[in-house]
PLY file of the C-alpha trace (Angstrom):
ply
format ascii 1.0
element vertex 240
property float x
property float y
property float z
element edge 239
property int vertex1
property int vertex2
end_header
0.00 0.00 0.00
1.19 3.53 -0.77
2.08 5.56 2.30
-0.17 8.49 1.35
-3.10 6.10 0.81
-2.48 4.60 4.27
-2.50 8.06 5.90
-5.72 8.95 4.10
-7.44 5.62 4.81
-6.99 5.92 8.57
-8.17 9.52 8.45
-5.01 11.21 9.70
-4.15 13.27 6.63
-5.55 13.82 3.17
-3.26 12.89 0.29
-2.47 16.56 -0.28
-1.68 17.09 3.40
0.46 13.95 3.36
2.76 15.47 0.77
3.48 18.50 2.95
3.95 16.42 6.09
6.36 14.06 4.33
8.28 16.97 2.82
8.78 18.43 6.31
9.90 15.02 7.65
6.91 14.65 9.98
6.22 11.10 8.78
8.52 8.16 9.46
8.48 4.51 8.45
10.26 2.19 10.85
11.92 5.19 12.47
13.23 6.76 9.28
11.81 9.80 7.48
10.54 9.18 3.96
10.69 11.39 0.89
7.56 10.39 -1.00
3.98 9.37 -0.37
4.40 6.78 -3.10
6.60 4.64 -0.84
5.10 1.17 -0.48
4.46 0.06 3.10
2.97 -2.95 4.84
0.37 -1.54 7.25
0.41 -4.75 9.28
4.17 -4.91 9.80
5.76 -1.51 9.24
5.73 1.07 12.05
4.32 4.33 10.69
4.52 7.47 12.81
3.28 11.04 12.36
4.90 13.75 14.51
6.41 10.97 16.59
3.08 9.26 17.29
2.70 5.69 16.05
-0.32 5.21 13.81
-2.38 2.06 13.91
-3.84 0.55 10.78
-7.59 0.62 10.77
-9.46 0.25 7.53
-12.96 0.38 8.97
-14.45 2.65 11.62
-17.55 2.16 13.76
-18.61 5.12 15.87
-21.57 5.60 18.22
-22.91 9.15 18.26
-25.57 10.50 20.61
-27.26 12.69 18.02
-28.53 16.05 19.31
-31.65 17.83 18.12
-31.23 20.15 15.14
-28.60 18.08 13.35
-29.02 16.24 10.05
-27.98 12.59 9.76
-26.81 13.11 6.21
-23.66 14.42 4.57
-25.63 16.57 2.12
-26.27 19.52 4.48
-22.71 20.65 5.16
-23.71 23.12 7.88
-25.98 20.91 9.99
-24.59 17.44 9.26
-23.79 15.25 12.24
-20.32 14.77 10.73
-19.48 18.26 12.04
-19.62 16.75 15.55
-16.73 14.38 14.79
-13.05 15.15 14.09
-12.38 15.60 10.36
-10.34 12.42 10.12
-13.54 10.35 10.21
-14.96 12.11 7.17
-11.58 11.83 5.43
-11.73 8.09 6.06
-15.07 7.97 4.23
-17.37 7.67 7.25
-21.08 8.46 6.93
-24.27 8.08 9.02
-25.81 4.61 8.85
-29.46 5.44 8.22
-31.24 8.66 9.08
-32.85 10.21 12.12
-35.17 13.20 11.68
-33.76 16.61 12.53
-35.68 16.69 15.84
-35.03 13.03 16.72
-32.12 12.39 19.09
-30.12 9.42 20.27
-28.17 6.51 18.85
-26.66 6.97 15.41
-24.02 4.68 13.93
-21.25 6.37 11.92
-19.13 4.07 9.76
-17.24 3.69 6.50
-18.26 0.03 6.19
-20.75 0.35 3.36
-21.57 -3.36 3.10
-22.43 -3.65 6.79
-24.44 -0.42 6.74
-26.43 -1.63 3.74
-27.14 -4.98 5.39
-28.24 -3.39 8.68
-30.66 -1.11 6.84
-32.03 -3.77 4.50
-35.73 -4.58 5.14
-34.89 -8.25 4.59
-32.76 -8.30 7.74
-35.54 -7.15 10.10
-33.00 -5.38 12.31
-34.94 -3.92 15.23
-34.74 -0.27 16.25
-36.08 0.93 19.61
-37.12 4.47 20.49
-38.09 6.13 23.73
-41.01 8.43 23.04
-43.49 10.84 24.54
-46.78 11.42 22.76
-49.37 14.19 22.91
-52.47 12.05 23.51
-52.67 9.05 25.87
-52.53 5.70 24.12
-55.44 3.40 24.90
-55.19 -0.39 24.76
-57.01 -0.29 21.42
-54.52 2.24 19.99
-51.58 0.17 21.23
-53.07 -2.99 19.70
-53.45 -1.25 16.34
-49.82 -0.12 16.40
-48.59 -3.56 17.39
-50.59 -5.24 14.62
-49.40 -2.81 11.95
-51.21 0.27 10.68
-52.06 1.34 7.13
-50.32 4.62 6.35
-51.71 4.87 2.84
-48.54 4.22 0.90
-47.72 1.11 2.93
-48.79 -0.92 5.93
-46.28 -1.07 8.76
-44.91 -4.33 10.06
-45.92 -5.28 13.61
-44.40 -3.06 16.29
-43.82 -3.64 20.00
-44.74 -1.09 22.65
-43.74 -1.02 26.32
-45.58 1.78 28.09
-44.36 3.49 31.27
-47.32 5.89 31.36
-50.22 6.41 28.93
-48.09 8.98 27.07
-44.54 7.63 27.51
-42.81 4.41 26.61
-40.58 2.53 24.17
-41.59 1.52 20.66
-39.63 -1.01 18.62
-39.92 -1.39 14.86
-38.01 -3.30 12.19
-38.45 -0.73 9.44
-37.22 2.81 8.95
-39.49 4.68 6.58
-39.49 8.49 6.46
-41.19 9.91 9.60
-42.51 6.40 10.25
-43.10 6.56 14.01
-44.60 10.04 13.78
-46.95 8.82 11.07
-47.83 5.70 13.05
-48.80 7.69 16.12
-50.72 10.18 14.00
-52.69 7.33 12.40
-54.12 6.34 15.79
-54.88 9.91 16.87
-51.79 10.97 18.79
-48.55 12.79 18.01
-44.86 12.62 18.89
-43.46 15.23 21.29
-40.12 13.53 21.95
-38.29 10.72 20.17
-34.94 9.19 21.09
-33.41 6.11 19.50
-31.97 3.95 22.24
-31.20 0.74 20.36
-30.18 -0.26 16.84
-29.99 -4.03 16.41
-27.67 -5.29 19.19
-26.20 -1.82 19.74
-27.50 0.12 22.76
-27.05 3.83 23.38
-24.25 4.42 25.89
-25.88 6.24 28.79
-22.62 8.01 29.60
-22.59 9.83 26.24
-23.97 13.33 26.40
-25.87 14.76 23.45
-23.39 15.42 20.66
-20.74 13.15 22.18
-19.35 10.05 20.48
-17.03 7.09 20.96
-15.76 4.24 18.84
-17.43 0.89 19.35
-15.76 -1.80 21.42
-14.60 -5.01 19.76
-17.55 -6.84 21.33
-20.01 -4.28 19.95
-18.45 -4.48 16.49
-18.65 -8.28 16.51
-22.32 -8.23 17.49
-23.06 -5.62 14.83
-21.34 -7.65 12.12
-23.20 -10.74 13.26
-26.50 -8.87 12.98
-25.57 -7.73 9.47
-24.54 -11.20 8.33
-27.43 -13.17 9.79
-30.95 -12.86 8.35
-33.39 -12.22 9.83
-32.11 -10.63 13.05
-33.70 -8.62 15.79
-37.25 -9.27 14.59
-39.98 -7.74 16.72
0 1
1 2
2 3
3 4
4 5
5 6
6 7
7 8
8 9
9 10
10 11
11 12
12 13
13 14
14 15
15 16
16 17
17 18
18 19
19 20
20 21
21 22
22 23
23 24
24 25
25 26
26 27
27 28
28 29
29 30
30 31
31 32
32 33
33 34
34 35
35 36
36 37
37 38
38 39
39 40
40 41
41 42
42 43
43 44
44 45
45 46
46 47
47 48
48 49
49 50
50 51
51 52
52 53
53 54
54 55
55 56
56 57
57 58
58 59
59 60
60 61
61 62
62 63
63 64
64 65
65 66
66 67
67 68
68 69
69 70
70 71
71 72
72 73
73 74
74 75
75 76
76 77
77 78
78 79
79 80
80 81
81 82
82 83
83 84
84 85
85 86
86 87
87 88
88 89
89 90
90 91
91 92
92 93
93 94
94 95
95 96
96 97
97 98
98 99
99 100
100 101
101 102
102 103
103 104
104 105
105 106
106 107
107 108
108 109
109 110
110 111
111 112
112 113
113 114
114 115
115 116
116 117
117 118
118 119
119 120
120 121
121 122
122 123
123 124
124 125
125 126
126 127
127 128
128 129
129 130
130 131
131 132
132 133
133 134
134 135
135 136
136 137
137 138
138 139
139 140
140 141
141 142
142 143
143 144
144 145
145 146
146 147
147 148
148 149
149 150
150 151
151 152
152 153
153 154
154 155
155 156
156 157
157 158
158 159
159 160
160 161
161 162
162 163
163 164
164 165
165 166
166 167
167 168
168 169
169 170
170 171
171 172
172 173
173 174
174 175
175 176
176 177
177 178
178 179
179 180
180 181
181 182
182 183
183 184
184 185
185 186
186 187
187 188
188 189
189 190
190 191
191 192
192 193
193 194
194 195
195 196
196 197
197 198
198 199
199 200
200 201
201 202
202 203
203 204
204 205
205 206
206 207
207 208
208 209
209 210
210 211
211 212
212 213
213 214
214 215
215 216
216 217
217 218
218 219
219 220
220 221
221 222
222 223
223 224
224 225
225 226
226 227
227 228
228 229
229 230
230 231
231 232
232 233
233 234
234 235
235 236
236 237
237 238
238 239
């Protein structure tokens, strides 16, 4: 692998920035400064350092973000994108939000550059469950809950069965295996209520880290990554 490609892939420097860093002898390979980004290196064996700090090879990134209200889980809106909440090296490494949360929805959002896994987790065929803590405007009766759990007709499609666990008549957790645009808001509206607060707390096997404040993030642990990959590779998973 070319040295400049390695530096770009792990998100440390862009290829253009790599040229300047190498020219000023800020990058070393096995303790020696190099003269060109075209130098071939073995990311598994060679010791690469930038400004004296050893860099670890990591082709794929998996990040948990506690999305705050007012941010867009897309890379299209450059001003409000959730990617602004992460250091630029993640975007340089090709990371993007896995799925979308509405601008006023908060909570668990996976950021990754693993396109295959992201696609599998979002595929309707996988039935990967997503759970949301919610507060609604009108109390949900047993009849309304039963309708939601059996699937409701939204006009353009009928939702798959959902699962509700109510704490009060207006607060609880709803779990679905789909992710249509404004789906939960539309589901609640179809039974005569409305969403006042919505927070995703679980995505497949991944649970929102309670220690993360809004807007904070961390990389997933090895155990979390393994469980996520298992959910992506096994079908169906996390069915309601």
